[in-house]
C-alpha positions as CSV (number, residue, x, y, z in Angstrom):
1,M,10.3,8.7,22.0
2,T,12.1,10.4,24.8
3,W,10.5,13.6,26.3
4,P,13.1,15.4,28.4
5,W,10.7,18.0,30.0
6,T,12.1,20.4,32.6
7,D,9.6,19.6,35.4
8,T,8.0,16.1,35.6
9,A,7.5,16.1,39.3
10,G,4.0,14.9,40.2
11,L,3.1,13.9,36.6
12,Q,0.8,10.9,36.7
13,I,-1.6,8.9,34.5
14,T,-4.9,9.6,36.2
15,P,-7.8,7.1,36.0
16,G,-9.7,9.6,33.8
17,K,-6.8,10.0,31.4
18,R,-6.3,6.2,31.3
19,Q,-9.9,5.7,30.5
20,D,-9.7,8.2,27.7
21,L,-6.7,6.4,26.3
22,E,-8.4,3.0,26.5
23,R,-11.4,4.4,24.6
24,A,-9.1,6.0,21.9
25,L,-6.8,3.0,21.2
26,P,-9.1,1.0,18.9
27,Y,-9.4,4.2,16.8
28,N,-5.8,5.2,17.1
29,A,-3.4,5.5,14.0
30,L,-1.6,2.4,15.1
31,A,-4.8,0.3,15.2
32,G,-5.7,1.6,11.8
33,A,-2.3,0.8,10.3
34,V,-2.4,-2.7,11.6
35,T,-5.9,-3.2,10.2
36,I,-4.9,-1.8,6.8
37,L,-1.9,-4.1,6.7
38,S,-4.3,-7.1,6.4
39,Q,-6.8,-5.3,4.3
40,R,-4.2,-4.7,1.6
41,R,-3.9,-8.5,1.6
42,G,-7.6,-9.1,1.3
43,A,-8.5,-9.9,4.9
44,E,-10.5,-7.9,7.5
45,L,-8.5,-8.4,10.7
46,P,-9.0,-5.3,12.8
47,A,-6.8,-4.3,15.8
48,A,-10.0,-3.5,17.6
49,H,-9.5,-5.0,21.1
50,W,-6.7,-3.8,23.4
51,D,-5.7,-5.5,26.6
52,R,-3.6,-4.1,29.5
53,G,-0.1,-5.5,29.6
54,P,2.3,-7.3,29.3
55,G,4.2,-4.4,30.8
56,R,3.5,-2.5,34.0
57,N,0.3,-0.4,34.5
58,S,0.4,2.1,37.4
59,P,0.1,5.9,37.9
60,T,3.5,6.2,36.3
61,A,3.4,3.5,33.6
62,L,1.1,2.1,31.0
63,S,1.2,-0.9,28.6
64,Y,-1.5,-2.1,26.2
65,T,-1.5,-4.7,23.4
66,S,-3.8,-5.7,20.6
67,T,-3.2,-9.1,19.1
68,I,-4.6,-10.8,16.0
69,T,-4.8,-14.4,16.8
70,A,-5.0,-17.3,14.4
71,E,-6.8,-20.7,14.9
72,G,-5.3,-22.6,17.8
73,G,-4.4,-19.4,19.7
74,R,-1.3,-18.6,17.6
75,R,-0.4,-15.0,17.9
76,A,-0.1,-13.7,14.3
77,V,0.3,-9.9,14.4
78,S,0.3,-7.6,17.4
79,A,0.5,-3.8,18.1
80,A,1.6,-2.4,21.4
81,V,2.0,0.9,23.2
82,M,3.8,1.8,26.4
83,M,4.7,4.8,28.5
84,S,7.0,5.3,31.4
85,V,6.8,8.5,33.5
86,G,9.8,9.5,35.6
87,E,12.4,12.2,35.4
88,T,12.2,11.7,31.7
89,V,9.0,10.5,30.0
90,V,9.3,7.7,27.4
91,T,6.6,6.7,25.0
92,C,6.8,3.7,22.6
93,A,4.6,2.1,19.9
94,D,5.4,-0.9,17.8
95,V,4.0,-3.6,15.5
96,L,5.2,-7.2,15.6
97,I,4.7,-9.9,13.0
98,E,4.8,-12.6,15.6
99,D,4.1,-15.6,13.4
100,A,4.2,-15.1,9.6
101,S,2.7,-18.6,9.0
102,A,-0.1,-18.0,11.4
103,W,-0.9,-14.6,9.7
104,A,-0.7,-16.2,6.3
105,A,-3.3,-18.8,7.4
106,M,-5.7,-16.0,8.0
107,L,-5.2,-14.4,4.6
108,P,-6.9,-15.4,1.3
109,G,-5.2,-17.7,-1.1
110,D,-1.4,-17.6,-1.4
111,T,-1.2,-13.9,-0.2
112,G,2.4,-13.1,0.9
113,T,3.3,-11.7,4.3
114,Q,6.6,-10.0,3.3
115,L,6.2,-6.3,4.0
116,G,6.8,-3.8,1.2
117,L,8.3,-0.4,1.7
118,A,4.7,1.1,1.6
119,D,3.8,-1.1,4.5
120,V,6.9,-0.1,6.4
121,Q,6.3,3.6,5.9
122,A,2.6,3.3,7.0
123,L,3.5,1.4,10.1
124,L,6.4,3.6,11.2
125,L,4.3,6.7,10.6
126,A,1.4,5.3,12.7
127,A,3.7,4.3,15.5
128,W,5.4,7.7,15.5
129,E,2.1,9.5,15.6
130,S,0.9,7.3,18.5
131,A,4.1,7.9,20.5
132,A,4.1,11.6,19.7
133,E,0.5,12.5,19.9
134,T,-1.8,9.9,21.5
135,L,0.4,8.6,24.4
136,P,1.7,11.9,26.0
137,E,-1.8,13.2,26.3
138,A,-2.5,10.4,28.8
139,V,-0.3,12.3,31.3
140,V,0.0,16.0,30.3
141,D,-0.7,18.5,27.5
142,P,2.8,18.6,25.8
143,A,2.2,22.2,24.7
144,R,2.4,23.3,28.3
145,M,5.8,21.7,28.9
146,Q,9.3,23.1,28.4
147,W,12.3,21.1,27.2
148,S,15.5,20.5,29.3
149,A,17.1,18.9,26.3
150,P,16.2,18.0,22.7
151,P,13.4,15.4,22.3
152,I,14.6,12.2,20.7
153,T,12.7,9.9,18.3
154,E,14.1,6.5,17.4
155,L,12.7,4.6,14.4
156,R,13.7,0.9,14.3
157,L,13.2,-2.1,12.0
158,S,14.3,-5.4,13.5
159,A,14.1,-9.1,12.7
160,E,14.1,-11.1,15.9
161,S,14.0,-14.8,16.8
162,P,14.2,-17.0,19.9
163,H,17.6,-16.6,21.6
164,D,18.8,-20.1,20.6
165,Q,18.1,-19.5,16.9
166,P,19.8,-17.2,14.3
167,S,17.9,-14.0,13.2
168,P,16.1,-14.5,9.8
169,G,17.4,-11.1,8.6
170,L,15.4,-8.1,7.6
171,G,15.4,-9.1,4.0
172,T,13.3,-12.1,4.6
173,L,10.6,-10.1,6.3
174,I,10.8,-6.8,4.3
175,D,11.3,-6.4,0.6
176,L,14.3,-4.1,0.6
177,E,15.1,-4.4,-3.1
178,A,13.5,-1.0,-4.0
179,L,16.3,0.6,-1.9
180,G,18.9,-0.8,-4.2
181,P,21.6,-3.4,-3.4
182,G,22.8,-3.5,0.2
183,E,25.9,-4.9,1.8
184,D,24.2,-7.6,3.8
185,G,20.8,-9.1,3.1
186,G,20.9,-10.9,6.4
187,R,21.2,-7.7,8.5
188,P,18.9,-8.1,11.6
189,E,18.3,-4.5,12.3
190,M,18.3,-0.9,11.0
191,A,17.6,2.2,13.1
192,I,17.8,6.0,13.1
193,T,17.6,8.7,15.7
194,I,15.7,11.9,15.0
195,T,16.3,15.1,17.1
196,K,13.3,17.3,16.2
197,S,10.2,18.7,17.9
198,P,7.5,16.0,17.9
199,T,4.9,18.6,17.1
200,M,4.3,18.3,13.4
201,H,1.4,18.1,10.9
202,R,1.0,14.7,9.3
203,Q,2.4,15.9,5.9
204,E,5.6,17.2,7.6
205,R,6.0,14.0,9.6
206,Q,5.6,11.9,6.4
207,A,8.3,14.0,4.7
208,V,10.7,13.7,7.7
209,L,10.0,10.0,7.8
210,R,10.9,9.5,4.1
211,R,14.2,11.5,4.6
212,A,15.0,9.5,7.7
213,L,14.4,6.1,6.0
214,V,16.7,7.1,3.1
215,H,19.4,8.3,5.5
216,M,19.0,5.1,7.5
217,A,19.2,2.9,4.5
218,R,22.3,4.6,3.2
219,H,24.1,4.2,6.5
220,F,23.2,0.5,6.6
221,G,24.6,-0.3,3.2
222,H,21.9,0.7,0.7
223,V,24.1,3.5,-0.7
224,W,21.9,4.1,-3.7
225,A,18.7,4.7,-1.8
226,E,16.7,7.8,-2.8
227,E,13.4,9.3,-1.7
228,E,12.0,8.6,-5.2
229,L,12.5,4.9,-4.6
230,L,10.0,5.1,-1.7
């Protein structure tokens, strides 16, 4: 999320605010969504421990990660949050399936790791809530600030791989069939930008998210996508 406030001079992440954030992260919406992701597959793998990094931590930046690690130290699933405070404030929250086979090894039986659209909606909603509500409070009360430009939210789904290997494609990681046929099952990324006040009740945010997902799907080839399919 991009927060173009009129006056950001002197804004800092104070030690007290950072401490409040560190205490809140294990109970944050993002931690809950990552925990539920495994619970739906029969495993109790909470995102309960958050470490600083790998990004910069300073009075004008923060970075925290929670990683679910399989046997042998393999990183299976991780959640991350970051903030950059400058002329424009940027907040970000994301979830990475870092190693599907490592995650599968921690799940019971032959439980699949492909995400369904319910998983995608829950994770995006939690990431959006974290970026819009939890993170900005680490530096300022957003209600006190004025806009110099419209705030921007970007929702993104991406399938990444090492630079020397081809992308697996979103369709291998997310079950997109409910959206109807698409132009290219190997598409590595879909994204949408939302220009709207970040202050919303959860029910409104869910409704905006569903409309955004349908809009995104249609513009990336799933021309038959409808909200009812979600």
